[in-house]
N, C-alpha and C positions, 0 to 999 in steps of 0.2 A: 505492498499499499504506498504510494506516493506521499502520503503525508504523515507517515506512522514516526517519524521524528520531531512532528512541531508538538516540542514537549511547553507546560506553559505550569509551575510550580503554585501551590495555596497561596494566594497573596491578599491579606486583608483592604478595604480599601481606605481606610485609614494610609496604609502602607504607599500605595498605589502613589495617593496625594501627596504623599511626604517625600516620596524616593523623584517621582515627577518637578515634584518644585525646585529640590534640592539642585536636579541634574538642569534645570531652566535657568537656575539662578547663578551656578558658577560656568554657564558658556560664556566663551570670549567671543569679540567680533570674527567674520573671517578675514582670514588670511591668505584665501587666492590662491595658496598649494605655494608660495614664494618661500625658499630657504629650507630646509631642512626642519626634520620635526624626531622628538625621539618622543615615542609612548608606550604603555605595555596593556599589551595587548589581551584576549579571552584565555589565554592559555597562559597568562606570568608570564611571556615572554617581552623581554625588551628589544623595540623595532624600530629603526630612523627609517624614514620615510627623503628621499633626498627630492623625488620627483613625482608627483600624482598628475602629469601632463597625457599618461596613457596607463590606462587603469584595467583591469581583469577582473570581473565580479565570479565568482564560482557562487549560485546558488539566486535561484528566483528573489529570496526574502535580502541579500544583501544588493541586486540588483535593484528593484524597487525602494529602499531607501537611497541611495545613490540617487536617484529621479528625486527623490524628496527632498533632497538637500540640494537641488538643483547643478547636479553635479554631471549629467547626462554628456554635457561636452566632452568629459573627459574620459569618459567610458572608451577602449580598443575593441573588446572583446567579453561576450558575456554568455553563461551556461541557457540551452536551450532544451531544456526537458520538454516532453510532453504537454500541452495544455495550460503552462506557465501565461503564456500573452493573452488566454481568452477570459479573463476575468473582465469586470466594467472596471471603467477606471475611477468612478464614483467613491472615493472615501467619505463615508459621513465625519462631517464636521473639520475637513481636512481641506487644503487647498487641492486645485487638479492640479499634480505635479504631471500629466502625461505619459504617466504610464500604466498600462502596455501598452496601448498604441502609439506612442513614439520610438519605443523599443520598436516593436514590429517595422515600420517603416524604415528605422535606420539600418534593420538588416538586410531589410530589400534591397532598399539601394546601396549596402557597400560599406554604410558608414562604421557598422559595429561587425564585427566578427564571430561569427558563431561559432562556439567552443565545444558542443557537444553537449550528451547528459553529464549533470552533476555526479551522479555515482558513478561514471566511468571516467572519470576526468583524469587527466594525467599533463606531465611538465610538459608534454610532446606538444598535447591539445593545447595548454595554455599559451605558450611560445606563441602559434600563428599567429597572435595579435602583437607581437614585441612588446608586451609592456613593461615599464618603470616599475609598475607597481600591481599587488595581487590581493584582493579581498575577498576573503571566504567566509563562510557563515561555522558555527560553531559544531554544528550537531553533525558535519561530516567534513572530513578534511584526511589527507591523508600525509604523514609524517615523509615518504619518503619523496612525495612530490615538493614538498616544502625544501627537504634537503636541497633538492637537484636544486630546483630553482634558485634560494642562498647560493648554494655555491657559484651559479651563473651573476651573483649580486642584484639579484631581483627579491626583492623584501616584499615577505607575506605577512600580513596583517588578517588574525584569526580571532572570530568572536566569539564569545563564551558560547555555552550551550541556552537558546532561548526557551528556558526553563521555567523563569520569572517572569514578571514583567520589571523589576531590580535589570534582569541581563538583558532584556530588550532595550531598556533605555539605557545600558550602558554601553551597547554595541553601538545605538545610535550616534550616541556622544564619541565611541571610538572612531568610527568610518567618519565623522563628520571630521574629525581634528587629522586625519590621516590624509584626507580631498583636504582639507584648510578649508572646510565652512563648518568652524565650530560654532558659531552665531545661529545659522540655519540648524543643526542639530538641536539648538538649546529650541527651539519656535518649535520646531516638529514635536519634541517633546512635551512640550507647554501644549500645544495645541489636542494632543493622545489626552493627556490629561485633563483637558477641558471637554472632552469629547465624552471620554467614558465617563467622565465626572455628573453629565447632562443624564445618560443612560441608565446609570446607579440611582439619578436621583430621580427621574421616574418610576422605577421599579419602586423607590423606598416610598414615595408619595399614593401608591397603589394601595396601602394596607391591605393586600391578599395573604390571605395563611400562605406557607409556606409550600411550594410545588416538590413532590416528590420526585427526582429527575434521573435517569440513566440516559447517556450518552453513549452512542455505539459507533462503530469500523468494520462494513462491511455485513450487515446484516443478509444473510442467503450467500457469503464467500464457501469455497472450497476449504479453507485455512480455519475458519468456523469464525463464528460472533467476536468480535471483540470490545469487551465493554473497557470506560474508562473511568479509572480509578482518581486517588489522591491526588496525583502529580502529573495529570496532562490534561492540556488546555479546555477540550471540551466537559471535562471531568468536575469532578468539586471545585477546582481555583474561580472557573468559570462561573457551574451556578451557584456557587457558596457568594460570588460575589453580585449577584445579582436576585440575591437573598430566597435561593431556594438551596434542597437537600439533595445530595447524592446519593440516589441509589444503593449503590456500590461501594460507598466509602468504607464501610467496615469490612468487607469481603477482597479489594483491593488495594491496598494499601501503598502501592506504587503507582507508574502510569496508567497499565493496563492489562487486561488479561483476556483468556478465551472462555466465554461463560457457555454453560448449557441452557438449554430451554426453560430447565429444572431452575437453574439459578435464578434467571430473571424471573419465572414467575415468581419465586419465593423474595426475590428483593421487589415486586411488585409496583414498580415506577407508576407514576400517575402521569407521566408527561415521557414517550421514548423520543428522544434525536439521534440520528444515522448520520453521520457526518460525511462517512464515505461509503453508501450503499452499493448495492451491486445491480440491483435490477426495482423496479417498480413492482415486477411480477411476486419479486419477493416478501416486499413489506404487504401486498395485497393477500400476502397467502397467510397470514398473519392471524388474521378474520379465522379463519378455519383452523388455524392448530388446536389439536386438543389439550395444549399446556400450556399456550401463550393465549387463548382466544378469552378466559377471564383475567389477564393483569389490567389491572385499572385502563392504563392506554390506550391498552387496545380496544377492549370494551366500549369505552368512552371516545374513540374517536383519538387521541392525541399524539398519535405514530407522526412525525416528520420527520423529512431526510432533504440533506442537501447534496442533488447531482453537481455535475460541474457543468460552469464552473465554480457556481456557490459554496461546495465542495473546498473550492482554492481559497475562498473569502473567510469558509468558517474555522477554517485550520493556521491562517498566517500568521506570521511571527515578527513582522514589519509594524508600518504604521496603520497599516488595511486590521491590524488587528480591532482596531475602532470595528471594522464591520463585522467581525467576530460576534464582539458583546451584542451589535444590536440585532443580531438574528437568533442570538440565545434568546436575548428578550422577547422577540416578538414570539416564539416557540411557548416560552414559559407562561405566557400572558397575555395570550391569543385572547382569551373573553374578556380581557381589557382594551384591545385593540377597536380605533374607532371605522376600521376598514374589515373588508373580508378577505384571509390569508391565506395561499393553495400552501399544502400540506408537504408538496414536492417541488422543492424549487432547483431552477436550474439556468438557464437562459435570461430569463425573465427577473430574476431576483434582486437587481437595483431599483426597479420601479417599485417593488414593495419597503425597501432602504429610503426612497422619497417617502412616502407616506410616512413610514415611522419616524424620518426625522420631521414631519410636517406638525404630526399629531404631539410629539413630545417638546415641540415649538423652539427647536435649534438651529 
């Protein structure tokens, strides 16, 4: 599953606000990339960046952050995993940075070199764009590739594993520093803080009972159905941030685990959300399953799904995390929406985000 590494650890709302505010306050004005800069990256390694004129970004999260920082003109090459440029350009409450549409155009006209898939990346692939700097995400990287590039004098800046909002904010600030866009990084974090705060504020204002939520990846998959636990983005962190209870918190203390039908029935979620479902037919089959048909979410028609490209939006750990929070809030509190919500979102998911944003007055 391509989203399996997009993790977020549980973070209280107060911690979100404090962390975002601290980063925004500490940001310095943009340097524009002039002169060398030394930083400590997500591995704890000290890296000196002499130039950021030709940058390779490894991972769609890193590429999207670079676009959000206004550094698209610095990019020389990007990874091109299937589907990563198919999301809508709208991120609620954030400026339109042109991603992914502009990236798609730059790839088409040769301004960006396609480096291939992130999970198969090699030094040889990266060198196709002749970079003077490589930015990598913390959820996947190769020590051998980093060493090979370092031996050639090409610095590699690696983000932290994006398993918490603190780490996402750290990564934005760090990439901003490497790109000479320190001030833009501070503005991005402040914008995320504001947008997430509005979503959380809306859920708190409802005075609604705490829904018991189960979030899943791949209902109907031949590898089994994964349920999200305490330390995964759509699990406890998102659910609790929005005022709900994770139905699987007690049984899955880590990120995720394969669960049986009997385990799902025992957890008895009132809301079921699959962020990477297999097919609509698999979801429809839940209604007739002898083990699952009496689960409250199934019985009451509260099963939701995010198909591509919505699934990318629901699991991304860039500034697009704002959209993930909005989608989860809509699913958890559908009965409080002023519009009718499709339970299976795909190509048209952005229209629902616009309706939601209008309802909460942001």
